[in-house]
C-alpha positions in Angstrom: -16.9 12.1 8.5 -17.8 8.7 7.0 -15.5 6.8 4.7 -17.8 6.9 1.7 -17.9 10.7 1.9 -14.2 10.9 2.3 -13.4 8.8 -0.7 -15.9 10.7 -2.9 -14.2 14.0 -2.4 -11.7 15.7 -4.6 -8.0 15.3 -4.0 -7.5 18.8 -2.6 -10.5 18.5 -0.3 -9.4 15.0 0.7 -6.0 16.2 1.8 -7.5 18.9 4.0 -10.2 16.6 5.4 -7.8 13.8 6.1 -5.3 16.0 7.9 -8.2 17.3 10.0 -9.5 13.8 10.6 -6.1 12.5 11.6 -5.5 15.4 14.0 -9.0 14.8 15.5 -8.2 11.2 16.2 -5.3 12.3 18.3 -7.1 15.0 20.1 -10.2 12.9 20.9 -8.1 10.0 22.3 -7.6 9.6 26.0 -4.7 11.4 27.5 -3.2 8.1 28.3 -2.7 8.7 32.0 -2.3 5.3 33.5 -3.4 3.6 30.3 -1.6 0.3 29.7 -2.9 0.3 26.1 -2.0 3.7 24.9 -0.6 3.3 21.4 0.9 5.9 19.1 -0.1 5.4 15.5 1.7 7.4 12.8 -0.2 7.8 9.5 2.4 7.8 6.7 0.5 10.2 4.4 -2.9 11.4 3.5 -2.6 12.2 -0.2 -3.9 8.9 -1.6 -7.3 7.1 -1.3 -5.5 4.1 0.0 -4.0 5.8 3.0 -7.1 7.9 3.7 -9.0 4.6 3.9 -6.4 3.2 6.4 -6.8 6.4 8.4 -10.6 5.8 8.7 -10.1 2.1 9.8 -7.6 2.7 12.6 -9.9 4.3 15.2 -12.6 1.8 14.3 -10.5 -1.1 15.2 -8.9 0.7 18.1 -12.3 1.0 19.6 -13.1 -2.6 19.1 -9.8 -3.7 20.7 -10.0 -1.3 23.6 -6.8 0.5 22.5 -6.3 4.2 23.4 -4.8 6.3 20.5 -2.4 9.1 20.0 -2.0 9.8 16.3 0.2 11.8 14.0 0.7 12.1 10.3 4.3 12.2 8.9 3.2 13.1 5.4 5.7 10.9 3.6 8.6 12.7 5.4 11.1 10.7 7.5 12.1 13.7 9.5 8.4 14.2 10.5 8.2 10.5 11.4 11.2 10.7 13.7 9.8 13.9 15.3 6.4 12.3 15.7 8.0 9.3 17.4 9.7 11.5 19.9 6.3 13.1 20.7 4.8 9.6 21.2 7.6 8.8 23.7 7.0 12.0 25.6 3.3 11.1 25.8 4.0 7.8 27.4 2.8 5.4 24.7 3.2 1.7 25.4 3.6 0.8 21.8 3.9 2.3 18.3 2.4 1.5 14.9 4.1 3.1 11.9 4.6 2.7 8.2 8.0 4.2 7.4 8.3 5.1 3.7 12.0 5.4 3.9 12.8 2.0 5.3 16.5 2.6 5.8 16.5 5.9 7.7 14.1 4.7 10.4 16.7 2.4 11.9 18.1 4.8 14.7 14.5 5.6 15.8 13.7 1.9 16.0 16.8 1.4 18.2 15.7 4.2 20.5 12.3 2.7 20.9 13.8 -0.7 21.6 16.0 0.8 24.3 12.9 2.1 26.0 11.2 -1.2 25.7 8.4 0.3 23.5 7.3 -2.4 21.0 6.9 -1.4 17.4 4.7 -2.8 14.6 5.3 -1.6 11.1 2.5 -2.0 8.6 2.9 -2.0 4.8 6.7 -1.6 4.9 9.5 -3.5 6.5 12.6 -1.8 7.9 15.8 -2.6 6.1 17.6 -3.0 9.5 16.6 -3.0 13.1 14.0 -5.0 15.0 10.3 -4.6 15.4 7.8 -6.8 17.1 5.9 -7.7 13.9 5.7 -6.5 10.3 2.1 -6.5 8.9 2.4 -6.5 5.2 1.4 -8.4 2.1 4.0 -10.1 -0.2 5.1 -7.2 -2.3 7.2 -9.3 -4.6 4.0 -11.2 -5.4 2.5 -7.8 -6.4 5.1 -7.4 -9.1 4.8 -11.0 -10.3 1.0 -10.8 -10.6 1.2 -7.6 -12.6 3.9 -9.1 -14.8 1.8 -12.3 -15.4 -1.3 -10.2 -16.3 0.4 -7.9 -18.7 2.6 -10.6 -20.2 -0.4 -12.8 -20.8 -2.6 -10.0 -22.3 0.2 -8.8 -24.6 1.0 -12.3 -25.8 4.6 -11.9 -24.7 5.4 -9.1 -27.1 5.4 -5.3 -27.0 6.4 -2.5 -24.6 5.3 -1.7 -21.1 5.9 1.1 -18.7 6.4 0.4 -15.0 5.6 3.5 -12.8 7.8 2.6 -9.9 7.3 3.9 -6.4 10.2 5.1 -4.2 13.3 2.9 -4.4 14.2 4.0 -0.9 11.3 1.8 0.2 11.4 -2.0 0.4 8.0 -1.9 -1.3 9.2 -0.1 -4.3 12.3 -2.3 -4.6 10.3 -5.6 -4.1 7.6 -4.7 -6.7 10.3 -3.5 -9.2 12.6 -6.4 -8.8 9.9 -9.1 -9.0 8.2 -7.5 -12.1 11.6 -7.3 -13.9 12.6 -10.8 -13.0 9.3 -12.2 -14.1 9.4 -10.4 -17.4 12.9 -11.5 -18.1 12.1 -15.1 -17.3 8.6 -15.6 -18.7 8.2 -12.8 -21.3 11.6 -11.9 -22.8 9.9 -10.5 -25.9 8.5 -7.6 -23.8 10.5 -4.4 -23.3 10.1 -2.8 -19.9 10.6 0.9 -19.3 11.1 1.5 -15.5 10.2 5.0 -14.4 11.1 6.0 -10.8 8.4 8.3 -9.3 9.1 8.5 -5.6 5.4 7.7 -5.1 4.5 11.2 -6.5 1.6 11.5 -8.8 2.9 14.6 -10.8 6.2 12.8 -11.4 4.5 9.7 -12.6 2.2 11.7 -15.0 5.2 13.6 -16.4 7.3 10.6 -17.0 4.5 8.6 -18.6 3.7 11.5 -20.9 7.4 11.7 -21.9 7.6 7.9 -22.5 4.5 8.0 -24.7 6.1 10.8 -26.7 9.2 8.7 -27.4 7.4 5.3 -27.6 3.8 5.8 -28.8 3.4 2.1 -29.2 3.3 1.4 -25.4 0.8 -1.4 -24.8 1.0 -1.9 -21.1 1.3 0.1 -17.8 2.0 -1.2 -14.4 1.4 1.4 -11.7 3.0 0.3 -8.4 0.3 2.3 -6.5 -2.9 4.1 -7.2 -1.2 7.4 -6.7 -0.6 7.4 -10.5 -4.2 6.5 -11.4 -5.7 9.9 -12.2 -2.7 11.1 -14.3 -2.5 7.8 -16.2 -6.2 7.9 -17.1 -6.0 11.5 -18.2 -3.0 10.8 -20.5 -4.7 7.8 -22.1 -7.8 9.8 -22.7 -5.8 12.7 -24.2 -4.1 10.2 -26.6 -7.4 8.6 -27.6 -6.4 5.3 -26.0 -9.4 4.7 -23.7 -10.8 2.0 -25.9 -12.1 -1.6 -25.1 -9.6 -4.5 -24.7 -10.8 -5.8 -28.1 -9.5 -2.7 -29.8 -5.9 -3.1 -31.0 -5.1 0.4 -29.6 -6.0 -0.7 -26.1 -3.3 -0.2 -23.4 -3.6 -2.7 -20.6 -3.3 -1.1 -17.2 -2.6 -2.8 -13.9 -2.7 -0.8 -10.7 -1.9 -1.7 -7.1 -4.0 -0.9 -4.0 -7.6 -2.0 -4.5 -9.2 1.4 -3.7 -12.9 1.8 -4.7 -12.0 4.0 -7.7 -9.9 1.3 -9.1 -12.6 -1.3 -8.8 -15.1 1.0 -10.5 -12.6 1.7 -13.2 -12.1 -2.0 -13.9 -15.9 -2.4 -14.2 -16.0 0.6 -16.6 -13.2 -0.7 -18.7 -10.8 2.2 -17.9 -8.2 -0.1 -16.3 -7.8 -3.9 -16.5 -6.6 -5.1 -13.1 -5.3 -4.2 -9.7 -3.7 -5.9 -6.7 -5.9 -5.3 -3.6 -3.7 -4.7 -0.7 -5.7 -4.8 2.5 -6.1 -1.3 4.0 -8.6 -2.6 6.5 -6.5 -5.6 7.7 -3.4 -3.4 7.9 -5.2 -1.3 10.5 -6.8 -4.3 12.3 -3.7 -6.5 12.7 -1.3 -3.6 13.2 -3.2 -2.8 16.3 -3.8 -6.4 17.3 -0.1 -7.1 17.2 1.0 -4.0 19.1 -1.6 -4.9 21.8 -0.3 -8.4 21.9 3.3 -7.1 22.3 2.3 -4.8 25.2 0.6 -7.8 26.8 3.8 -9.9 26.5 2.6 -12.4 23.9 4.9 -13.9 21.3 4.4 -15.5 17.8 6.2 -18.0 15.7 6.5 -18.5 11.9 3.6 -20.5 10.3 0.0 -20.2 9.2 -2.3 -17.8 11.2 -5.9 -18.1 12.1 -6.8 -15.3 9.8 -5.7 -16.9 6.5 -2.1 -15.5 6.3 1.4 -16.8 6.9 4.0 -15.5 9.3 7.5 -15.7 7.9 10.9 -15.1 9.5 12.6 -12.4 7.4 15.8 -12.4 9.4 16.8 -13.2 13.0 14.4 -11.6 15.3 12.1 -10.2 12.7 8.7 -11.7 11.8 6.3 -10.7 9.0 2.7 -11.5 8.8 2.0 -11.7 5.0 -1.7 -10.9 4.5 -3.5 -12.0 1.3 -3.6 -9.5 -1.6 -5.5 -10.9 -4.6 -5.2 -9.8 -8.2 -8.5 -8.3 -9.2 -9.8 -8.5 -12.8 -13.0 -7.8 -14.7 -14.1 -11.5 -15.0 -12.2 -13.2 -12.2 -10.6 -15.6 -14.7 -7.2 -17.2 -13.8 -4.1 -15.5 -15.1 -0.9 -17.6 -15.6 -2.6 -20.5 -13.9 -3.3 -18.4 -10.8 -6.7 -17.4 -9.6 -8.0 -13.8 -9.7 -10.9 -12.1 -7.9 -13.8 -10.5 -9.8 -13.9 -6.7 -9.4 -17.3 -6.7 -7.8 -16.6 -9.4 -5.2 -18.2 -8.2 -1.9 -15.2 -9.6 0.1 -12.9 -6.8 -1.3 -12.5 -4.0 1.2 -12.8 -1.5 -1.7 -16.4 -2.6 -2.2 -17.4 -2.0 1.4 -17.2 1.8 1.6 
């Protein structure tokens, strides 16, 4: 199944197709007998376009790197991830790539892998405690700050905005939330922020946004911490007659986060105003490159990389490669003095489906 076809399918069909695809990746991989580059990759979920895109990229880059795969899908459930990791160990994997959505509860599993000298690379998320070989992630605090600067600038520093938070048991949800709030309080104190926790669930996001509009119909901005909330948000705006151009005083400015093809199309169509493009393709590529390097005994130090990112030391023994994640807008004009990327830029992974 090609990526363009997968992303064009409905949500229900996508779920089934992605689960089948993920299972197929594992079944088609080598059995790992004697393989020094057998890697276990756990897909964190398959209910969003972003993660379905990641799922399609992993086997592509594994083939390029000569890495043999065993794959599982934990479906946003930490118990599944723990069980899947036990399966990987029984299969003799030499390294593991994972994206734990509960970044606290994964600690005992990381300790077990460390005891067995199986290196771990986490992508997208960073464990709250415990050691991994490398974290491959973009600067999630920058996500919140960029969204804040966009909405604060477009609203002229006044009005009400809703922040549809992800899960606060995740470092990503906490980083995006804290940075957005801090930026608003510092730079746009005239804006009221309503934070709505959603646990990364689309139905919860839609319900809470609907309730917020009922109590505060003068909402003028929405920050979605992930594209999981995209469909519900657009539906609510349409129902309320608020899908109007930015020049209309009724317009509600919407900033999303992921950079999926649908978001880019929606920016072009005027349905949303901006998104932060986090690199699904590079998460797959460098997650596998780093776990391969770990298996081969290589080491890394903080500082600039050859692929345009920066490795930082988060705490003793923990490095994070912070990949670029640009703010994407309709015209590519600077916001708050910082550059943005035009929605149809060919360099964006969401435009290469």
